[in-house]
N, C-alpha and C positions, 0 to 999 in steps of 0.2 A: 609430704611423700618422701620419706628418707630412702627406702629401697636398699637393696644390697644383697650379697650372698649369705645363705645360711652358713654357720661356722662348720659344719661338716662338708659342705661343698667347697668352702674355701680352702679346707685342708687338702682336698683332692686336687684342687687347681694348683696349690702350692707344690704339691708332689709332682704334678705333671710338668710344670714349669722347671723344677730342679732337674728332672730327667732329660729335658730338651738340650740344655747346654748350647753349644755352638750352633745347633741347628735352628735355633729360635729365629734368627734374622731371615734365614733361607726360606723358612716355611712361611714366615709372614709375607714376604714378597711374592710368593707363589700363590697364596691363598687369596691376596688382594689383587692379583695380576699387576703387581708394581704400584698400585694406587696408594698403599699406606705410606710409603716413603715420600711420595710427592706431596701429600697432605701434610705430613709431619714437617716437612720444610716449609710449607706455606704457613703453618701455625707458628712457627719460631720466627718467621720473617714478620708476620703480623704483630707479634709480642714486641718487636723492636728492641731486642736486648742491646745493651751499650757497654762499652768497656769500662771496667771498674766497678760494675754492679754486682750484687750478690744474688745468685739464682739458685732455685730449688728445683731439681728433677724429681718429682715424686712418683715413685713406682718406675724407677729408671730402667729396669731390665738391664739388658747387656749394653746400653749405652748409645743407641742410635741418636736419640734426641740430645744426650749428654754431649755428644761430639758437636752438634751444631751450636749449642749454647756455649760450649768452651771457646770456640773460635770467635763468637759474637762478643763475649765479654772480656776477652783478652785485648791488651794487657791489663793487669791490675785487678781483674775481677775474682770472685770466690764462687765456685760451684759447689753446691751441696747435693750429693747424690744420695737418694733415699730409696731403700727397697727392703722387703722382709727376708730376702734370699742373699746369703753371703756370697755365693758364686756369682751372682748377677752383679753385685757392687764390685767385685774384683775386676770383672770384664769391663764394667763401665768405667771404673777408675783409670785403667790401662788406656782406654780409648780416648777419654777426655783429657788425660795428661799428654798424650801424643798430640792432640789437636790444639791445646791452648798454650799459648806462649806466655811465660810470666803469670801463671794462673794458679790460684790456690784451689785445691780439691780436697773436699771433706766427704767422708762417707758416714751415713746413718742407717743402722739396721732398724727399721721401725714400720709400723703400719699407718695407714691413712688416719684412723681414728685416734692416734696419740703420737703426734709429731714432736719429738723431743727438741725443739727449738724455742727461743724466746719469743715473746710477743713482739710483732712488727720488726722482725729481724731480717727480712728478705725483700729484695726490690721486685723480683718476679718469681712466679712459680708455674710449673708446667706439669700437667698430668696427661701423658701421651699413651693412649691405649692402656691405661691402668685403672682409672676409676671404677670401671665396671666390676673390678675385682674386689672392691671394698666391700667389708661386711655391712657397714652403714655408710652409704654415699652422702646422706645429708650431713652426718657428723664430719665426714671427711671434707666436705666444702667448708664447713664452719672452722675446722682446724686450719686449712689453707688460708682463710680470711684472717685467723689470728695471727699467723706468722708473718702475713704480708704487711708492709708498711702502708700507711695512709698514702694513696696515690699509686700503690703497687699494682702491678698487673698479673692477671691469671690467664693461663691458657689451658683449655681442655679440648682433647681430641679423642674420639672413642667410636667403636662400633655401637650404633643405635638401631633400634627397630623402626623401619619407616612408619610413617603416620597412616598411610592407607592400607586397607585390609588385604587387597589382592598383592600389592607389592611387599607387604609384610610376609605373606605366605610364601612367595617366591624367595625372598631373602632368607627365611628360616630354612627352606629346603637346601638352599646353596650352602649356608653355614653348617648345616648338619651333616650333609652327604658330600657335596662337591669339594668343599674347602679342605676337610681332612685327606681326601684322596690326592689333591693336588701337593699338599704338604708332604705326604708320604713319598710321592714321586721326586719331589725337589730334594729331599734329604735321603733319598735312597733307603727309607725305612718302610718295610712292608707292614709293620705294626703301627697302625694310625691311631691307636688308642689315646696317646697323650694329646693329639690334636682334637680328639672328640670332646675333651674338656672345654673347648672354646664354645661350644654350642649352649651348654647350661648358663654360662655368664652372659652370653648374648640373650638368651631367652628371659633372664631376669633383668635385663637392662631396661632403662628408660627408653621411650620413643624419641625420635629427634626433637620433637617440640617440647617433650618433658624435660629433657636435658637443658635446653635453653631457659625453660621456665624456672627450673631448679636452680640454675646459677643465678638467674636474675633475682631470685628471692633474697640472696645475700650480697650480690655485687651488682655494679652497673655494667651492663653488658654493652660493649663496644661495637662488636662485630660477631656475626654468626654465618657460617657457611655449611652447606650440605653438599654431599657428592654420592653418586651411585644410588639416586632416588631416596636418599635419607639413611643409608646403611652406615654412612660415615657422617659425623657431625662434629664441627669445631666451633669453639666459642672463644672469644677474646674479651676479658672483662677487667674491671678496676675497683679496687677498694676505695671507696669515697670517705669513709669516716671510720 
């Protein structure tokens, strides 16, 4: 089960993200009622990043997770920021550079399915609210495994569809109608069309159990947690060989 976004849908999502700019973070906080940021902090803590390590923030966006990683691997660490959007890389680099003392920060403009890094070159990799935007999520996980060192850790956190039918229907309605309205209010944008691009990525995403199972196909899962009845799922895993 590879799963992923059709190429034409990915282009629309990319355009919407480019349009959002500085409103991205405020919108996420509003749509998740503050839960998204708390879960991101939990995942980074569970990954146990250490000073001096090489970390990859895959699909870094404007750098919320990048900031947390930068503080954790300083001093002496190297943070690699990867995103297909140049404006996101600029924002994430500025944020990470401010947060990390004696930290090396590199930017890579790339997609999940073709990560331009050497085999076994990073100690830990993080995909925070970004894996669902991959065109081929199975290939994305294989690429993340390739660049991780043996013993390296992977953290994945994303919106997922709840396993139960009734809860899934409720979650779909929230993501489709309520979340865009909250984002529009939080960012003072009456045009909520960019936020509506979240729903197709959510609809195409794995269920909570499927995400854990697909990570387990490639990695050794060390921890999994769910929140909001499975609308959010986090997984911490390790590359064993």
